[in-house]
C-alpha atoms as a printed R data frame, in Angstrom:
    type eleno elety resid chain resno      x       y       z
1   ATOM     1    CA   MET     A     1  9.215 -89.756 -24.664
2   ATOM     2    CA   ASP     A     2  6.538 -89.528 -21.914
3   ATOM     3    CA   PRO     A     3  4.705 -86.182 -22.677
4   ATOM     4    CA   ARG     A     4  5.428 -85.178 -19.003
5   ATOM     5    CA   GLU     A     5  9.026 -85.652 -19.537
6   ATOM     6    CA   GLN     A     6  8.676 -83.521 -22.571
7   ATOM     7    CA   ASP     A     7  7.140 -80.530 -20.978
8   ATOM     8    CA   VAL     A     8  9.611 -80.687 -18.368
9   ATOM     9    CA   ALA     A     9 12.479 -80.343 -20.958
10  ATOM    10    CA   GLU     A    10 10.422 -77.761 -22.954
11  ATOM    11    CA   VAL     A    11  9.991 -75.841 -19.383
12  ATOM    12    CA   MET     A    12 13.757 -76.249 -18.419
13  ATOM    13    CA   GLY     A    13 14.763 -74.806 -21.936
14  ATOM    14    CA   PHE     A    14 17.193 -77.811 -22.260
15  ATOM    15    CA   ASP     A    15 16.627 -77.280 -26.134
16  ATOM    16    CA   ARG     A    16 17.856 -73.684 -25.954
17  ATOM    17    CA   LEU     A    17 20.778 -74.354 -23.706
18  ATOM    18    CA   PRO     A    18 24.101 -72.852 -25.462
19  ATOM    19    CA   THR     A    19 26.220 -76.154 -25.341
20  ATOM    20    CA   HIS     A    20 28.419 -75.031 -28.054
21  ATOM    21    CA   ILE     A    21 30.144 -72.849 -25.148
22  ATOM    22    CA   VAL     A    22 31.293 -75.656 -23.182
23  ATOM    23    CA   ASP     A    23 34.554 -76.146 -24.939
24  ATOM    24    CA   LYS     A    24 35.438 -72.600 -25.684
25  ATOM    25    CA   ARG     A    25 37.879 -70.086 -23.821
26  ATOM    26    CA   VAL     A    26 36.218 -67.068 -22.150
27  ATOM    27    CA   ALA     A    27 38.394 -64.991 -24.693
28  ATOM    28    CA   ASP     A    28 36.501 -66.726 -27.612
29  ATOM    29    CA   LEU     A    29 33.169 -65.827 -26.180
30  ATOM    30    CA   LEU     A    30 34.246 -62.051 -25.820
31  ATOM    31    CA   ASP     A    31 34.799 -62.095 -29.322
32  ATOM    32    CA   LEU     A    32 32.167 -59.534 -31.025
33  ATOM    33    CA   SER     A    33 32.994 -60.308 -34.965
34  ATOM    34    CA   GLY     A    34 30.114 -59.516 -37.140
35  ATOM    35    CA   LYS     A    35 28.198 -57.990 -34.532
36  ATOM    36    CA   LYS     A    36 26.962 -54.390 -35.193
37  ATOM    37    CA   ALA     A    37 26.737 -52.127 -32.418
38  ATOM    38    CA   ILE     A    38 25.683 -48.432 -31.918
39  ATOM    39    CA   VAL     A    39 27.202 -46.288 -28.912
40  ATOM    40    CA   THR     A    40 25.624 -42.860 -28.097
41  ATOM    41    CA   GLY     A    41 27.502 -39.732 -26.775
42  ATOM    42    CA   ALA     A    42 30.333 -41.271 -28.160
43  ATOM    43    CA   GLY     A    43 32.211 -38.038 -29.924
44  ATOM    44    CA   GLY     A    44 34.195 -36.775 -26.336
45  ATOM    45    CA   ASP     A    45 36.772 -37.989 -24.261
46  ATOM    46    CA   GLY     A    46 34.705 -39.887 -21.767
47  ATOM    47    CA   LEU     A    47 32.923 -43.134 -21.590
48  ATOM    48    CA   GLY     A    48 31.213 -43.012 -25.296
49  ATOM    49    CA   GLN     A    49 34.515 -43.086 -27.001
50  ATOM    50    CA   ALA     A    50 36.096 -45.878 -24.973
51  ATOM    51    CA   ILE     A    51 32.966 -48.225 -25.078
52  ATOM    52    CA   ALA     A    52 33.392 -47.719 -28.942
53  ATOM    53    CA   ASN     A    53 36.944 -48.587 -28.636
54  ATOM    54    CA   ARG     A    54 36.176 -51.515 -26.521
55  ATOM    55    CA   LEU     A    55 33.345 -52.965 -28.902
56  ATOM    56    CA   GLY     A    56 35.709 -52.354 -32.002
57  ATOM    57    CA   GLY     A    57 38.608 -54.078 -30.281
58  ATOM    58    CA   CYS     A    58 36.494 -57.176 -29.736
59  ATOM    59    CA   GLY     A    59 35.515 -57.307 -33.621
60  ATOM    60    CA   ALA     A    60 32.170 -55.338 -33.783
61  ATOM    61    CA   ASP     A    61 31.408 -52.677 -36.422
62  ATOM    62    CA   VAL     A    62 30.432 -49.706 -34.587
63  ATOM    63    CA   ALA     A    63 27.964 -46.345 -35.195
64  ATOM    64    CA   LEU     A    64 28.899 -43.620 -33.204
65  ATOM    65    CA   ILE     A    65 26.178 -41.126 -32.359
66  ATOM    66    CA   GLY     A    66 26.840 -37.666 -31.161
67  ATOM    67    CA   ARG     A    67 25.957 -33.800 -31.284
68  ATOM    68    CA   THR     A    68 28.949 -32.406 -33.049
69  ATOM    69    CA   PHE     A    69 29.502 -34.452 -35.843
70  ATOM    70    CA   GLU     A    70 33.507 -33.450 -36.077
71  ATOM    71    CA   LYS     A    71 34.049 -34.988 -32.869
72  ATOM    72    CA   VAL     A    72 32.373 -38.270 -33.851
73  ATOM    73    CA   GLU     A    73 33.910 -38.195 -37.143
74  ATOM    74    CA   ARG     A    74 37.354 -38.050 -35.333
75  ATOM    75    CA   ARG     A    75 36.463 -41.127 -33.056
76  ATOM    76    CA   ALA     A    76 35.210 -43.127 -35.883
77  ATOM    77    CA   LYS     A    77 38.514 -42.722 -37.629
78  ATOM    78    CA   GLU     A    78 40.479 -43.728 -34.655
79  ATOM    79    CA   VAL     A    79 38.406 -46.918 -34.210
80  ATOM    80    CA   GLU     A    80 38.883 -47.902 -37.835
81  ATOM    81    CA   GLN     A    81 42.497 -47.374 -37.962
82  ATOM    82    CA   ARG     A    82 43.059 -48.983 -34.352
83  ATOM    83    CA   TRP     A    83 40.977 -52.373 -35.055
84  ATOM    84    CA   GLY     A    84 40.355 -52.561 -38.563
85  ATOM    85    CA   VAL     A    85 36.490 -52.657 -38.196
86  ATOM    86    CA   LYS     A    86 33.854 -50.405 -39.747
87  ATOM    87    CA   ALA     A    87 33.102 -47.246 -37.940
88  ATOM    88    CA   VAL     A    88 30.567 -44.599 -38.898
89  ATOM    89    CA   PRO     A    89 29.713 -41.060 -37.474
90  ATOM    90    CA   ILE     A    90 26.049 -40.134 -37.079
91  ATOM    91    CA   LEU     A    91 25.094 -36.993 -36.059
92  ATOM    92    CA   ALA     A    92 22.005 -36.454 -33.864
93  ATOM    93    CA   ASP     A    93 20.579 -34.500 -30.852
94  ATOM    94    CA   LEU     A    94 19.469 -37.351 -28.613
95  ATOM    95    CA   SER     A    95 17.034 -35.002 -26.743
96  ATOM    96    CA   ASP     A    96 14.895 -35.255 -30.012
97  ATOM    97    CA   TRP     A    97 12.665 -38.266 -30.640
98  ATOM    98    CA   ASP     A    98 12.721 -37.784 -34.248
99  ATOM    99    CA   GLN     A    99 16.451 -37.209 -34.624
100 ATOM   100    CA   VAL     A   100 16.859 -40.189 -32.208
101 ATOM   101    CA   HIS     A   101 14.989 -42.475 -34.646
102 ATOM   102    CA   ARG     A   102 16.317 -41.108 -37.877
103 ATOM   103    CA   ALA     A   103 20.198 -41.819 -36.454
104 ATOM   104    CA   VAL     A   104 19.171 -45.263 -35.313
105 ATOM   105    CA   ARG     A   105 17.919 -45.837 -38.734
106 ATOM   106    CA   GLU     A   106 21.025 -44.481 -40.574
107 ATOM   107    CA   SER     A   107 23.216 -46.598 -37.900
108 ATOM   108    CA   HIS     A   108 21.314 -49.646 -38.884
109 ATOM   109    CA   ASP     A   109 21.599 -48.971 -42.734
110 ATOM   110    CA   ALA     A   110 25.175 -47.912 -42.747
111 ATOM   111    CA   LEU     A   111 26.289 -51.031 -40.687
112 ATOM   112    CA   GLY     A   112 24.007 -53.412 -42.481
113 ATOM   113    CA   GLY     A   113 22.225 -54.435 -38.890
114 ATOM   114    CA   LEU     A   114 22.075 -53.924 -35.531
115 ATOM   115    CA   ASP     A   115 22.639 -56.295 -32.536
116 ATOM   116    CA   ILE     A   116 24.038 -54.116 -29.699
117 ATOM   117    CA   MET     A   117 22.775 -50.824 -28.658
118 ATOM   118    CA   VAL     A   118 24.612 -48.574 -25.944
119 ATOM   119    CA   ASN     A   119 22.692 -45.828 -24.469
120 ATOM   120    CA   ASN     A   120 25.094 -43.573 -22.932
121 ATOM   121    CA   PRO     A   121 23.563 -40.258 -21.979
122 ATOM   122    CA   VAL     A   122 25.794 -37.092 -21.254
123 ATOM   123    CA   MET     A   123 23.860 -34.263 -20.098
124 ATOM   124    CA   VAL     A   124 23.837 -33.487 -16.318
125 ATOM   125    CA   HIS     A   125 23.690 -30.506 -13.989
126 ATOM   126    CA   ALA     A   126 24.613 -30.550 -10.541
127 ATOM   127    CA   GLY     A   127 24.307 -28.316  -7.362
128 ATOM   128    CA   PRO     A   128 22.119 -27.707  -4.601
129 ATOM   129    CA   PHE     A   129 18.506 -28.740  -5.427
130 ATOM   130    CA   GLU     A   130 16.676 -25.541  -4.024
131 ATOM   131    CA   ALA     A   131 18.839 -23.625  -6.394
132 ATOM   132    CA   PHE     A   132 17.869 -25.646  -9.523
133 ATOM   133    CA   THR     A   133 15.692 -23.731 -12.205
134 ATOM   134    CA   LYS     A   134 12.995 -25.629 -14.030
135 ATOM   135    CA   ALA     A   135 15.070 -25.453 -16.959
136 ATOM   136    CA   GLN     A   136 18.045 -27.115 -15.105
137 ATOM   137    CA   ILE     A   137 15.410 -29.785 -13.886
138 ATOM   138    CA   ASP     A   138 14.226 -30.562 -17.298
139 ATOM   139    CA   MET     A   139 17.539 -30.897 -18.902
140 ATOM   140    CA   THR     A   140 18.916 -33.319 -16.320
141 ATOM   141    CA   VAL     A   141 15.737 -35.550 -16.408
142 ATOM   142    CA   HIS     A   142 15.688 -35.398 -20.104
143 ATOM   143    CA   GLY     A   143 19.551 -35.981 -20.432
144 ATOM   144    CA   SER     A   144 19.999 -38.709 -18.007
145 ATOM   145    CA   LEU     A   145 16.816 -40.529 -18.198
146 ATOM   146    CA   THR     A   146 14.179 -39.475 -21.252
147 ATOM   147    CA   MET     A   147 16.841 -39.568 -23.995
148 ATOM   148    CA   LEU     A   148 17.858 -42.954 -23.046
149 ATOM   149    CA   MET     A   149 14.222 -44.436 -23.212
150 ATOM   150    CA   TYR     A   150 14.051 -42.568 -26.528
151 ATOM   151    CA   CYS     A   151 17.277 -44.470 -27.863
152 ATOM   152    CA   ALA     A   152 15.984 -47.948 -26.428
153 ATOM   153    CA   HIS     A   153 12.698 -47.210 -28.442
154 ATOM   154    CA   ALA     A   154 14.127 -46.722 -31.634
155 ATOM   155    CA   ALA     A   155 16.649 -49.521 -31.352
156 ATOM   156    CA   LEU     A   156 13.751 -51.870 -30.824
157 ATOM   157    CA   GLU     A   157 12.123 -51.053 -34.019
158 ATOM   158    CA   TYR     A   158 14.964 -53.444 -35.543
159 ATOM   159    CA   LEU     A   159 15.679 -55.722 -32.576
160 ATOM   160    CA   LEU     A   160 12.007 -56.943 -31.852
161 ATOM   161    CA   PRO     A   161 11.574 -58.130 -35.579
162 ATOM   162    CA   GLN     A   162 14.603 -60.358 -35.600
163 ATOM   163    CA   GLY     A   163 14.004 -61.524 -32.053
164 ATOM   164    CA   SER     A   164 17.671 -60.743 -30.871
165 ATOM   165    CA   GLY     A   165 19.854 -58.388 -29.686
166 ATOM   166    CA   LYS     A   166 21.114 -56.153 -26.503
167 ATOM   167    CA   ILE     A   167 20.447 -52.995 -24.960
168 ATOM   168    CA   ILE     A   168 22.727 -51.726 -22.603
169 ATOM   169    CA   ASN     A   169 21.971 -48.722 -20.462
170 ATOM   170    CA   ILE     A   170 24.524 -46.444 -18.713
171 ATOM   171    CA   GLY     A   171 23.226 -45.542 -15.303
172 ATOM   172    CA   ALA     A   172 25.405 -44.324 -12.494
173 ATOM   173    CA   VAL     A   173 26.291 -45.912  -9.047
174 ATOM   174    CA   GLY     A   174 24.613 -42.419  -7.755
175 ATOM   175    CA   GLY     A   175 21.498 -44.458  -8.632
176 ATOM   176    CA   ARG     A   176 21.842 -46.778  -5.651
177 ATOM   177    CA   ILE     A   177 23.200 -44.269  -3.052
178 ATOM   178    CA   GLN     A   178 22.472 -40.535  -1.825
179 ATOM   179    CA   GLN     A   179 24.907 -37.888  -2.763
180 ATOM   180    CA   ARG     A   180 24.545 -34.053  -1.823
181 ATOM   181    CA   GLY     A   181 24.509 -31.916  -5.010
182 ATOM   182    CA   LEU     A   182 23.351 -34.546  -7.286
183 ATOM   183    CA   VAL     A   183 19.486 -34.983  -6.394
184 ATOM   184    CA   VAL     A   184 18.085 -34.659  -9.631
185 ATOM   185    CA   TYR     A   185 20.731 -36.435 -11.303
186 ATOM   186    CA   ASN     A   186 20.753 -39.611  -9.039
187 ATOM   187    CA   SER     A   187 17.189 -39.694  -8.953
188 ATOM   188    CA   CYS     A   188 17.167 -40.231 -12.869
189 ATOM   189    CA   LYS     A   189 20.003 -42.799 -12.537
190 ATOM   190    CA   ALA     A   190 17.946 -44.731 -10.101
191 ATOM   191    CA   GLY     A   191 15.001 -44.664 -12.925
192 ATOM   192    CA   VAL     A   192 17.865 -46.102 -15.225
193 ATOM   193    CA   VAL     A   193 18.036 -49.040 -13.114
194 ATOM   194    CA   GLY     A   194 14.348 -49.526 -12.665
195 ATOM   195    CA   PHE     A   195 14.080 -48.944 -16.429
196 ATOM   196    CA   THR     A   196 16.449 -51.414 -17.287
197 ATOM   197    CA   ARG     A   197 14.873 -54.119 -15.117
198 ATOM   198    CA   ASN     A   198 11.360 -53.464 -16.223
199 ATOM   199    CA   LEU     A   199 12.339 -53.159 -19.801
200 ATOM   200    CA   ALA     A   200 14.360 -56.628 -19.638
201 ATOM   201    CA   HIS     A   201 11.236 -58.054 -17.864
202 ATOM   202    CA   GLU     A   202  8.866 -57.382 -20.995
203 ATOM   203    CA   MET     A   203 11.411 -57.825 -23.715
204 ATOM   204    CA   ALA     A   204 13.392 -60.992 -22.608
205 ATOM   205    CA   PRO     A   205 10.387 -63.547 -23.948
206 ATOM   206    CA   ARG     A   206 10.784 -61.693 -27.238
207 ATOM   207    CA   GLY     A   207 14.635 -62.386 -27.440
208 ATOM   208    CA   VAL     A   208 15.932 -58.959 -26.425
209 ATOM   209    CA   ASN     A   209 18.119 -58.685 -23.635
210 ATOM   210    CA   VAL     A   210 18.333 -55.561 -21.451
211 ATOM   211    CA   LEU     A   211 21.274 -54.807 -18.945
212 ATOM   212    CA   GLY     A   212 22.975 -51.858 -17.463
213 ATOM   213    CA   VAL     A   213 26.276 -50.608 -16.152
214 ATOM   214    CA   ALA     A   214 26.600 -48.363 -13.320
215 ATOM   215    CA   PRO     A   215 30.104 -46.195 -13.296
216 ATOM   216    CA   GLY     A   216 31.262 -44.404 -10.026
217 ATOM   217    CA   ILE     A   217 33.799 -41.578 -10.287
218 ATOM   218    CA   MET     A   218 35.367 -41.531 -13.763
219 ATOM   219    CA   ILE     A   219 38.063 -39.205 -14.864
220 ATOM   220    CA   LYS     A   220 38.354 -37.513 -18.281
221 ATOM   221    CA   PRO     A   221 41.477 -35.738 -19.490
222 ATOM   222    CA   ASP     A   222 39.841 -32.465 -19.132
223 ATOM   223    CA   MET     A   223 38.557 -33.157 -15.759
224 ATOM   224    CA   ARG     A   224 41.864 -34.535 -14.510
225 ATOM   225    CA   GLN     A   225 43.429 -31.384 -15.350
226 ATOM   226    CA   ARG     A   226 40.604 -28.990 -13.726
227 ATOM   227    CA   ILE     A   227 41.083 -31.129 -10.350
228 ATOM   228    CA   LEU     A   228 44.788 -30.769 -10.465
229 ATOM   229    CA   ASP     A   229 44.625 -26.986 -11.148
230 ATOM   230    CA   PRO     A   230 41.350 -25.741 -10.452
231 ATOM   231    CA   GLN     A   231 40.217 -22.490 -11.886
232 ATOM   232    CA   SER     A   232 36.910 -21.555 -10.300
233 ATOM   233    CA   ASP     A   233 34.964 -22.234  -7.211
234 ATOM   234    CA   GLN     A   234 33.037 -24.989  -9.336
235 ATOM   235    CA   ASP     A   235 36.452 -26.534  -9.824
236 ATOM   236    CA   PHE     A   236 37.399 -26.554  -6.193
237 ATOM   237    CA   ALA     A   237 34.040 -27.816  -5.071
238 ATOM   238    CA   ALA     A   238 33.946 -30.656  -7.408
239 ATOM   239    CA   ARG     A   239 37.485 -31.291  -6.112
240 ATOM   240    CA   ASN     A   240 36.536 -31.636  -2.575
241 ATOM   241    CA   ALA     A   241 33.547 -33.541  -3.002
242 ATOM   242    CA   ILE     A   242 35.568 -36.134  -5.378
243 ATOM   243    CA   MET     A   243 38.580 -36.256  -2.627
244 ATOM   244    CA   GLU     A   244 35.753 -36.737   0.108
245 ATOM   245    CA   ALA     A   245 34.324 -39.449  -1.999
246 ATOM   246    CA   ILE     A   246 37.351 -41.357  -2.442
247 ATOM   247    CA   THR     A   247 38.507 -41.263   0.866
248 ATOM   248    CA   THR     A   248 35.236 -42.267   2.390
249 ATOM   249    CA   GLN     A   249 33.274 -44.192   0.162
250 ATOM   250    CA   VAL     A   250 35.314 -45.966  -2.683
251 ATOM   251    CA   GLN     A   251 36.855 -49.059  -1.136
252 ATOM   252    CA   LEU     A   252 39.486 -49.277  -4.130
253 ATOM   253    CA   GLY     A   253 40.547 -45.603  -2.817
254 ATOM   254    CA   ARG     A   254 41.044 -44.255  -6.448
255 ATOM   255    CA   VAL     A   255 39.101 -42.919  -9.469
256 ATOM   256    CA   SER     A   256 38.435 -44.740 -12.553
257 ATOM   257    CA   LEU     A   257 39.366 -44.611 -16.304
258 ATOM   258    CA   PRO     A   258 36.134 -44.617 -18.655
259 ATOM   259    CA   GLU     A   259 38.087 -47.644 -20.328
260 ATOM   260    CA   GLU     A   260 37.509 -49.640 -16.973
261 ATOM   261    CA   VAL     A   261 33.743 -49.139 -17.377
262 ATOM   262    CA   ALA     A   262 33.833 -49.717 -21.066
263 ATOM   263    CA   ASN     A   263 35.218 -53.269 -20.244
264 ATOM   264    CA   MET     A   264 32.281 -54.204 -18.504
265 ATOM   265    CA   VAL     A   265 30.167 -52.913 -21.332
266 ATOM   266    CA   ALA     A   266 32.072 -54.903 -23.813
267 ATOM   267    CA   TYR     A   267 31.780 -57.914 -21.495
268 ATOM   268    CA   LEU     A   268 27.857 -57.732 -21.188
269 ATOM   269    CA   ALA     A   269 27.721 -57.311 -25.045
270 ATOM   270    CA   SER     A   270 29.218 -60.635 -25.370
271 ATOM   271    CA   GLU     A   271 27.926 -64.277 -25.468
272 ATOM   272    CA   ALA     A   272 29.852 -64.587 -22.162
273 ATOM   273    CA   ALA     A   273 27.100 -62.847 -20.312
274 ATOM   274    CA   ASP     A   274 24.100 -64.265 -22.308
275 ATOM   275    CA   TYR     A   275 22.717 -65.680 -19.060
276 ATOM   276    CA   MET     A   276 22.537 -62.137 -17.482
277 ATOM   277    CA   CYS     A   277 19.217 -60.118 -17.839
278 ATOM   278    CA   GLY     A   278 17.838 -57.021 -16.165
279 ATOM   279    CA   GLN     A   279 20.732 -56.473 -13.785
280 ATOM   280    CA   THR     A   280 22.629 -53.282 -13.646
281 ATOM   281    CA   ILE     A   281 26.365 -53.838 -12.671
282 ATOM   282    CA   ASP     A   282 28.226 -51.375 -10.552
283 ATOM   283    CA   VAL     A   283 31.787 -50.341 -11.753
284 ATOM   284    CA   ALA     A   284 32.701 -47.911  -8.977
285 ATOM   285    CA   GLY     A   285 35.706 -49.371  -6.843
286 ATOM   286    CA   GLY     A   286 33.175 -50.593  -4.151
287 ATOM   287    CA   GLN     A   287 31.697 -47.080  -3.654
288 ATOM   288    CA   TRP     A   288 28.932 -46.951  -1.219
289 ATOM   289    CA   MET     A   289 27.476 -44.558   1.537
290 ATOM   290    CA   ASN     A   290 29.388 -44.815   4.982
C-alpha cells in the first residue's frame, strides 16, 4: 500500500470502525450484559433508582451508591429480583472526597470491574438568590457540580488504565435556560454541561467517553402528592412554578417520569451510542424559554 494511502486510512480510523454492528438490530446494541455500572444517588424514588433499573434491565451488573444504606439496599434487591443481575448497595456521602473514592473502589471490587459511571447528584436548594445564605450556596454548588467531579475523578482511576468506559453526567435543562428561583442550581448545571464537554475532550483520545443527560421536570411519587395536595407555601409555590413551566415552556405539555430520562442514560451507556462524545442530551419535553 502506498504510504500516503496508509496514512489516510490511519487518520480516518478505518481500522477502528465498528463494522460488527452492521448486521445487528438496535435492540442487540442496547444489550449491556457483562457490563459493570455504578449509579450514584440511587436510593430514593427518583432518577437514580430508575437508572439502576434500566441498566439492570439491559443486563448490566450495578452498584448503587447512596447516603442511606437501607434505601440503596432495598433498591439493589429490587434490581436483582427484577432482572436477575448482580446489584450491590454501597454507603457513601458523596460530598466527601475520600468516601467517594472508597465507594467507587468498593463498587469496582464487588462487581469485578467498571465500565459505566453514572453521576447523578441529588442535592439542591431553590429560592430567590438574594435570600440565599453562604451555606445554601455552598451546598448547592457542592451537591450539583462538585460531587459530580469527585465521582468522575474516582471512576477514572479504573477507566483510564483499561482504556475504555463511559462516564455519564446528569445535568438539567436548567443549565441551558434561565429560571427564577434556580439561579445557583442552574448555574451549576451549566457547569455540568461544560464539565462534560471538556472532560470528554481530554479523555476521548485515551479511550474513555464522557456524555451527559439533561432532564426537565421529573415527578417522583412524593412530589406528585405534594403538588396534588399542597400542605405549605413552598408546596404551593412549587406547584405554580411547575404549572407555569408546563403551559408556557414544555412543548409536550406534561411532566416526565424518571424512567423516561433513564431511557436516555441506558442508550448512551450502550454500544448504540458509541459515536457520541461530549454531548449533553436534553430529555425535557422540548422545554425552552419563551
